[in-house]
Each structure stands twice: as structure tokens, then as C-alpha cells.
C-alpha positions in Angstrom: 255.6 273.6 319.0 255.7 275.2 315.5 253.5 273.3 313.4 255.3 271.3 310.7 254.5 272.3 307.0 253.8 268.7 305.5 253.7 269.5 301.6 257.5 269.9 301.2 257.8 266.6 303.2 255.4 264.7 300.9 256.9 266.1 297.6 260.1 265.2 298.8 259.4 261.9 299.5 258.2 261.5 295.7 261.8 263.1 294.7 263.4 260.3 296.9 261.6 257.4 295.2 262.6 258.8 291.7 265.8 259.1 292.9 265.5 255.4 294.1 264.3 254.3 290.7 260.7 254.5 290.9 259.1 256.5 287.9 256.4 258.3 289.8 255.6 261.2 287.8 253.4 264.6 288.7 250.3 262.6 287.9 251.0 259.8 290.5 252.0 262.5 293.1 248.8 264.2 292.8 247.2 260.9 293.1 249.2 260.1 296.4 248.3 263.5 297.9 244.4 262.7 297.0 244.7 259.1 298.5 246.5 260.4 301.7 243.5 262.5 302.4 241.2 259.2 302.7 243.3 257.5 305.0 243.8 257.2 309.0 247.1 259.1 309.1 247.9 257.4 312.6 248.1 254.4 311.0 251.3 253.8 309.1 249.9 250.7 307.0 247.3 252.9 305.7 249.7 255.5 304.8 252.1 253.0 303.1 249.4 251.4 301.1 248.2 254.8 299.9 251.7 255.4 298.5 252.4 251.9 297.1 249.0 252.0 295.3 249.5 255.2 293.7 253.4 255.7 293.3 254.3 252.1 292.0 253.6 251.1 288.3 255.9 248.1 288.2 256.6 245.0 290.2 260.4 246.2 290.5 259.0 249.4 292.0 257.9 247.5 295.1 261.1 246.8 296.9 262.5 250.3 296.2 259.4 251.9 297.3 259.6 249.7 300.4 263.0 251.0 301.1 262.5 254.4 300.4 259.4 254.6 302.6 261.0 253.1 305.7 264.0 255.3 305.2 262.1 258.4 304.6 259.6 258.2 307.3 261.5 256.2 310.2 265.3 257.4 309.3 266.1 253.6 309.1 267.8 252.0 306.4 266.9 248.6 306.2 263.7 247.4 304.0 260.6 248.1 305.5 258.3 244.6 306.2 255.1 244.8 304.3 252.0 245.1 306.4 250.0 242.0 307.2 247.4 241.4 309.6 249.7 239.2 311.9 252.5 242.0 311.8 250.6 245.2 311.7 252.6 248.2 312.1 251.9 250.1 315.3 249.9 253.3 315.1 252.0 256.6 315.4 255.1 254.8 314.1 255.5 257.6 311.4 258.4 259.7 313.1 258.1 262.7 310.4 257.4 263.7 307.0 260.7 264.7 306.3 264.1 263.5 307.6 264.8 266.6 309.7 261.2 267.2 311.2 259.8 266.0 314.3 256.4 265.5 316.1 254.3 262.8 315.3 251.0 264.3 316.5 251.8 267.4 314.6 252.7 265.6 311.5 249.5 263.5 311.6 247.2 266.4 312.0 248.7 268.5 309.3 248.9 265.8 306.8 245.2 265.2 307.4 244.5 268.8 306.3 246.8 268.6 303.6 244.7 267.8 300.6 241.7 270.2 301.7 244.4 273.0 302.1 245.9 272.3 298.9 242.7 272.5 297.0 241.9 275.8 298.8 245.1 277.0 297.6 244.4 275.8 294.0 241.2 278.3 293.8 243.0 281.2 295.5 243.9 284.1 293.5 247.7 284.2 292.8 247.7 288.1 293.5 246.5 287.6 297.0 249.0 284.9 298.2 251.5 285.3 300.7 255.4 284.5 300.2 254.9 280.9 302.0 251.8 280.4 299.7 253.7 281.2 296.7 256.3 278.9 297.5 253.5 276.1 297.7 252.2 277.5 294.5 255.5 277.0 292.4 255.3 273.5 293.6 251.8 272.8 292.5 252.4 274.5 289.0 255.5 272.4 288.7 253.2 269.3 289.2 250.8 270.1 286.3 251.0 267.8 283.4 250.3 269.6 280.1 249.5 267.6 277.1 249.8 269.2 273.5 246.8 269.4 271.1 247.3 267.0 268.4 246.8 267.4 264.7 246.7 265.2 261.7 250.1 264.3 260.1 251.1 263.9 256.4 251.8 260.3 256.7 249.5 257.5 257.4 249.9 254.4 259.8 247.9 251.2 260.0 244.5 251.2 261.9 241.6 248.9 262.7 239.3 251.4 261.0 239.7 254.2 258.4 240.6 254.1 254.5 241.6 250.8 252.8 245.4 250.5 252.5 245.8 249.2 249.0 249.8 248.4 249.4 249.1 246.3 252.6 246.3 244.7 251.6 248.1 243.4 248.2 250.7 242.3 250.4 248.5 240.2 252.5 247.0 238.8 249.3 250.3 237.5 248.3 250.8 235.8 251.5 247.2 233.9 251.0 247.6 232.9 247.3 245.8 236.1 246.0 242.8 235.5 248.3 241.5 238.7 249.8 241.3 237.3 253.6 241.6 240.8 255.0 241.5 244.2 254.4 244.2 246.3 255.9 243.3 249.7 256.8 245.1 253.0 257.4 244.3 256.5 259.0 246.3 259.7 259.3 248.9 259.8 262.2 248.6 262.4 264.7 251.6 264.7 265.8 251.6 267.7 268.5 250.3 270.7 267.4 252.5 273.9 268.3 251.5 276.0 271.2 252.6 279.6 271.2 252.4 281.7 274.8 252.4 285.4 274.7 252.6 286.6 278.3 252.1 290.3 279.1 254.5 291.2 281.8 253.6 295.0 282.3 253.1 296.6 285.5 249.5 295.7 285.9 250.3 292.0 285.3 253.5 291.9 287.6 251.8 290.0 290.6 250.9 287.2 288.0 254.0 287.1 285.7 255.9 284.8 287.8 253.5 282.2 288.2 252.8 282.6 284.5 256.2 282.1 283.3 256.5 279.2 285.2 253.5 277.8 283.9 255.1 278.4 280.5 258.3 276.5 281.5 255.8 273.5 282.7 254.4 273.6 279.3 257.8 273.8 277.3 259.0 270.4 279.0 256.1 268.4 277.3 254.9 270.0 274.1 256.2 272.0 271.4 256.1 275.5 272.9 257.1 278.9 271.8 257.1 281.8 274.5 257.3 285.5 274.3 256.7 288.2 276.8 254.7 291.3 275.7 255.2 294.8 277.4 257.0 297.9 275.7 258.8 295.5 273.7 258.6 291.7 272.4 261.0 289.1 274.1 261.4 285.7 273.0 262.0 283.3 275.8 261.7 280.0 274.3 265.5 279.0 274.8 265.7 280.3 278.6 262.4 278.6 279.4 263.3 274.9 277.9 265.9 274.7 280.6 265.2 271.6 282.6 265.5 273.3 286.1 262.6 275.7 287.1 264.6 278.0 288.9 267.6 278.3 286.4 264.9 278.8 283.6 263.1 281.6 285.5 266.3 283.5 286.4 267.5 283.2 282.7 264.2 284.6 281.6 264.2 287.4 284.4 267.7 288.5 282.8 266.5 288.5 279.2 263.4 290.5 279.9 264.2 294.5 279.9 260.8 295.7 280.2 259.4 293.8 283.2 256.5 295.3 285.2 256.8 298.5 282.7 254.3 299.7 280.3 252.2 298.1 277.8 251.9 298.4 274.0 249.9 295.4 273.1 249.3 296.4 269.4 253.0 297.2 268.6 254.3 294.2 270.2 251.9 291.9 268.7 252.8 293.6 265.3 256.4 292.7 265.8 255.6 289.2 266.9 253.6 289.0 263.6 256.3 290.6 261.4 259.1 288.3 262.8 257.8 285.3 263.9 254.0 284.6 263.3 253.8 285.3 259.7 256.9 283.1 259.1 255.3 280.1 260.6 255.5 280.2 264.3 251.9 281.2 264.5 250.6 279.3 261.5 248.0 276.8 262.6 249.3 276.9 266.0 247.1 277.4 269.3 248.0 281.0 270.6 247.6 281.9 274.1 247.8 285.6 275.0 247.8 286.3 279.0 247.1 289.7 279.6 244.3 292.0 281.5 243.7 294.0 278.4 245.1 297.5 279.7 246.4 299.1 276.5 248.3 302.2 276.2 248.9 302.2 272.9 246.6 302.5 269.7 243.7 299.9 270.2 243.1 300.2 266.6 246.6 298.7 265.9 245.7 296.2 268.4 242.4 295.3 266.7 244.3 294.9 263.4 246.9 292.9 264.5 244.4 290.5 266.4 242.8 290.2 263.3 245.9 289.0 261.5 246.5 286.6 264.2 243.2 285.1 263.9 243.8 284.3 260.3 247.0 282.6 260.8 246.4 280.5 263.9 244.3 277.4 264.7 242.8 279.1 267.8 243.2 282.0 269.8 242.6 282.1 273.5 242.9 285.3 275.7 243.6 284.5 279.3 242.6 287.4 281.6 243.4 287.0 285.6 240.2 289.4 286.2 237.9 287.0 284.2 237.6 284.9 286.9 235.5 287.7 289.0 232.0 287.1 289.0 231.3 291.0 288.4 233.8 291.2 285.7 232.9 293.0 282.3 235.3 292.9 279.2 235.5 296.6 278.8 239.1 297.2 278.9 240.2 298.9 275.8 242.3 295.9 274.7 240.1 293.3 275.5 237.1 295.3 274.0 238.9 295.5 270.5 240.3 291.8 270.6 237.0 289.8 271.6 235.7 289.7 267.8 239.0 287.9 267.1 239.5 285.3 269.9 237.8 282.0 270.3 237.8 282.1 274.1 238.0 284.2 276.8 239.6 282.5 280.0 240.3 283.3 283.6 244.1 282.8 284.6 244.2 283.9 288.3 244.8 280.6 290.1 246.2 276.7 289.7 242.6 275.6 289.2 242.1 278.0 286.4 245.4 277.3 284.8 244.6 273.3 284.8 241.3 274.3 283.0 243.3 276.2 280.4 245.5 273.0 280.1 242.3 271.0 279.1 241.1 273.9 276.6 244.7 273.9 274.8 244.4 270.1 274.6 240.9 270.1 273.1 242.1 272.7 270.6 
């Protein structure tokens, strides 16, 4: 029997829960996949509780979860009884991981290996993945949960600690006949800091470009993000990648980029970005992330000059190089060599795991 790939079924179950009204976001789905690794998959009761404890957040979610679980894993529509010691479901009762698959033994075996296989895939170099693995990679990138960096806002808000809020303190004193019973305090509100992604789509980066654009789409859904591609020319993709559906967004981006897998003129395209967008405010006090392997076919002196301009405008500049994850990598490429004095961090970006680390670096910026 052909082995059944379990990941689409598990992610599909989470999608079915969302359609049923259970707000299980990417973080809960990842917790569910991690929990599934720890249970006896031949025991439907354990699989049931692994999902219930990780995917449900409100009491109203429980009956929806029961119905969706029973319908998805058994194909029946009645509400699933909650497992108890007296009415414990029989082992091997799960018929499939998706409504159309079959084979209880194969499913249990493959789900048991799912979490470890997924962890291996998280650390694999994107350029080395097969077509099937790239399909899983897209799902894993869609499950990433970017959080924007925060900065101090102009406005103040009440807080238990901080500066004394004179106006609120006076209002409290009026309510107590002029006695200063309590000092009100305040501190600066926090607001998201803009993130700018500059993605090299030249020929040397072609094997990573699709994953990086999908990563940019995941960021755009959750934080104020501006996105551009660099090659022989500059292309702004902010509007295209803000579409909710990732496939539609990537298709629109592909139509908008005329120089995909072409040459590289980082210095010229970066100067265009700064003259047209960055200097006018897009890059000011933003976290700028530049994805490139550093191969510059143009004037490296120009690139160094523009990187110096960018570092003066931005809050932080991060350079993500897919080859930086190799233990023998040395930043000797022409572009990287002149850019290094003007960047805050040089990071790897060759796998889902390194992209997740990048998200943490951006969040701390």
C-alpha cells in the first residue's frame, strides 16, 4: 500500500476546526503537532485529548471540536462522545487522517513519525528540497507567526509604574476631597515598528526566492511590512503580497517582477530604493532586512555608499544570506564584504528554522 502522507490531513483537520468556528491559529496548530508526537496514536482517546488540549481555547469550542473530530477522523456526523474510563474508545478506531485516505496501521505509523520528520524538514536547506518537500515547506511557512517589533509611541497610557500622571492624579484628588490617596502613573504607549524586506531575486538566489516571498507574505499578514525585490531593477510588492490567499499573492508577485532569476545590481537597486522610498520615510527608524547572497555584478563602491546611507536611516539593518548557515562560510563575496561594516547582524536564511530565528531577531529589534 502506498504510504499516506499525514501532514495535509492534520493541517486539514485544523482548517475544518476553523470552519466550524474554533479559533485555532498557527501557534495552536504547531502545539497540536508537537502533542501528537507524544501520544499513543493507536489510541483514539489520546489523539482526541491531544487536540482538545491544544486546539480549544473557550468552553464554546468543545462541542464544535467533538463534532469536527468525529466527522473528520471517522466520517460520521454525530457528535463524538467524550472519552471516559467506562466508555473508552477502541484502539485503532481512527479510520483516516483525511476524509479520503484509508489504512489505520499506515496512518498511525506515519503520524507517529510526523513531528520528527517535520523537525528534520525545518532544518533542511531550502535549495535541496524535492517538489513534495517544498509543498510541505509552504505549509510550514504559512504556519509561522511573525510578531512586529515595538517602539515607543507619542501618546501616553495609564500604567502601574512610570511617570506621575498629573491630570489623572488631580482628578482622583477631587473625588477624595483633595486628599492625595493615590498617585496615578503613565508610560509611553507601544506601537508596531515598520519592517522593510528587500529580497534578492537574481539567478543565484532563484532556489530561495519562492520561499522568501512566501515568508514575506506571512509577515505582511501580521505586521506593517513593506516588500521590495532586488535584481537588475527595484520592484515594490507590498500591494501584491498583502492579499490574504498566499497562492494568489505569489502569483501576483510573479507577474509584477520582470527580472526574476536575472542579474544582480545591488548598489543601483538599493540607491533607487533609498531615493524613491527610503529617504522619504519608508526606511526611517524601520527594521530593514536584506535577503541576498552578496554577489554583486555592479559597482561595489556604490553598494557600500548606499549601505552606509541605509544604516543611518534605519533603526536596524539585518542581512540574511542563505549560505551563512554553512560552518565553512566566509563573508568574502564582493557585496557582503563592503556591506558588513554597515549592518547590525549577518544571519542565515536557508531553512524554516533559520527563518524562525530571524523572526525572533526582528521581534527583539
